[in-house]
C-alpha positions in Angstrom: 0.0 0.4 -0.1 1.6 3.7 -0.9 2.6 5.4 1.8 2.7 9.0 1.3 4.8 11.5 3.7 4.6 14.7 3.3 7.4 17.7 5.2 9.0 21.1 5.3 5.9 22.8 6.9 6.5 25.8 8.8 6.2 29.1 10.3 7.1 31.6 8.4 7.5 35.2 7.3 5.3 36.8 4.8 7.8 37.3 1.5 9.8 34.3 2.7 10.6 30.7 1.7 9.8 26.8 2.6 10.4 23.3 -0.1 7.4 20.7 0.8 9.1 17.2 0.3 5.7 14.3 0.0 7.8 11.6 0.0 7.3 7.8 -0.2 9.5 5.3 1.7 10.0 2.1 0.1 7.9 2.9 -3.0 8.6 3.1 -6.4 6.7 6.5 -7.5 7.2 6.5 -11.2 4.1 5.1 -12.1 2.0 8.1 -10.4 0.7 11.6 -10.7 1.0 13.6 -7.8 -0.6 16.2 -6.6 0.1 19.1 -4.3 -4.0 20.2 -2.6 -4.1 23.2 0.5 -6.9 22.8 3.3 -7.4 26.6 4.9 -9.9 26.7 8.0 -12.8 27.2 7.5 -12.6 26.5 3.2 -12.6 23.4 0.7 -9.5 21.9 -0.3 -7.6 22.9 -3.5 -5.6 22.1 -5.5 -2.0 24.1 -5.5 0.2 22.3 -8.3 0.8 18.9 -9.8 2.7 16.9 -12.1 2.7 13.7 -14.4 4.8 10.3 -13.8 7.5 11.6 -15.9 7.4 14.5 -14.6 7.3 16.1 -18.1 4.1 17.9 -17.5 3.0 20.1 -14.8 0.2 22.8 -13.5 0.2 24.9 -11.3 -3.1 27.4 -9.6 -3.4 30.7 -10.4 -2.7 31.7 -6.7 -0.2 29.9 -7.2 2.0 30.9 -10.8 4.9 32.1 -11.3 5.5 31.4 -7.1 5.5 27.9 -6.1 7.6 25.3 -8.4 7.2 21.5 -8.4 9.3 19.5 -9.1 10.1 15.6 -8.6 12.8 12.4 -8.4 11.7 9.7 -9.1 15.1 8.2 -8.4 14.0 8.6 -4.3 10.7 8.2 -4.9 9.9 12.1 -3.9 8.3 15.6 -5.1 8.9 18.2 -4.2 6.9 21.8 -2.9 9.5 25.0 -4.1 7.3 28.1 -2.3 9.1 31.7 -2.7 7.5 34.7 -1.8 5.0 33.0 0.6 1.9 35.4 1.8 -0.8 35.3 4.6 -3.5 33.8 1.7 -0.8 30.8 1.7 -1.5 29.7 5.1 -2.5 25.6 5.3 -2.4 22.2 5.1 -0.3 20.7 2.5 -0.5 17.2 1.3 0.3 15.3 -1.4 -1.9 12.5 -2.9 -1.2 10.6 -5.5 -3.1 9.2 -9.2 -1.6 6.1 -10.5 -1.1 7.6 -14.1 0.9 7.1 -16.7 -0.2 9.9 -19.2 1.7 12.4 -20.0 -0.1 15.3 -17.7 -2.1 15.5 -14.7 -5.0 16.6 -13.2 -5.8 19.3 -9.4 -8.7 17.1 -8.5 -8.7 15.4 -5.9 -11.0 12.8 -6.7 -8.5 11.5 -8.8 -5.8 11.6 -5.4 -6.5 7.7 -4.3 -3.8 7.8 -2.1 -3.0 11.2 0.2 0.0 11.7 2.8 -1.4 13.5 6.5 -1.0 16.5 5.5 2.0 19.2 6.9 1.0 22.9 8.3 2.3 26.4 7.3 1.6 29.3 7.8 2.6 32.6 6.6 2.3 34.9 9.0 5.1 37.7 10.6 
């Protein structure tokens, strides 16, 4: 059973940076597209970014374009989300999720992802 473990969250000042990691210990992610989602208090979960199984295709929510970068290292079974110029509205619990597919694309929709991590808190505040 695929298990995903997020790390890298924390408290950061506005304008700062964080890098989140999504690891699958002992499991190959080569056939999984990975998505990052977030949920702020009182709000619905939203898609932030995704990357295809090969890494050749990525998507971003409009709210994070130009600030966040998703990447993956399949040799390490890890996907990263580099977050720069963070804003208070980026505060949320961030989840990574996996979708079993080898299609050269990815979707930022929760329903297409069958495996989820436990989440990591990101707080942007001065």
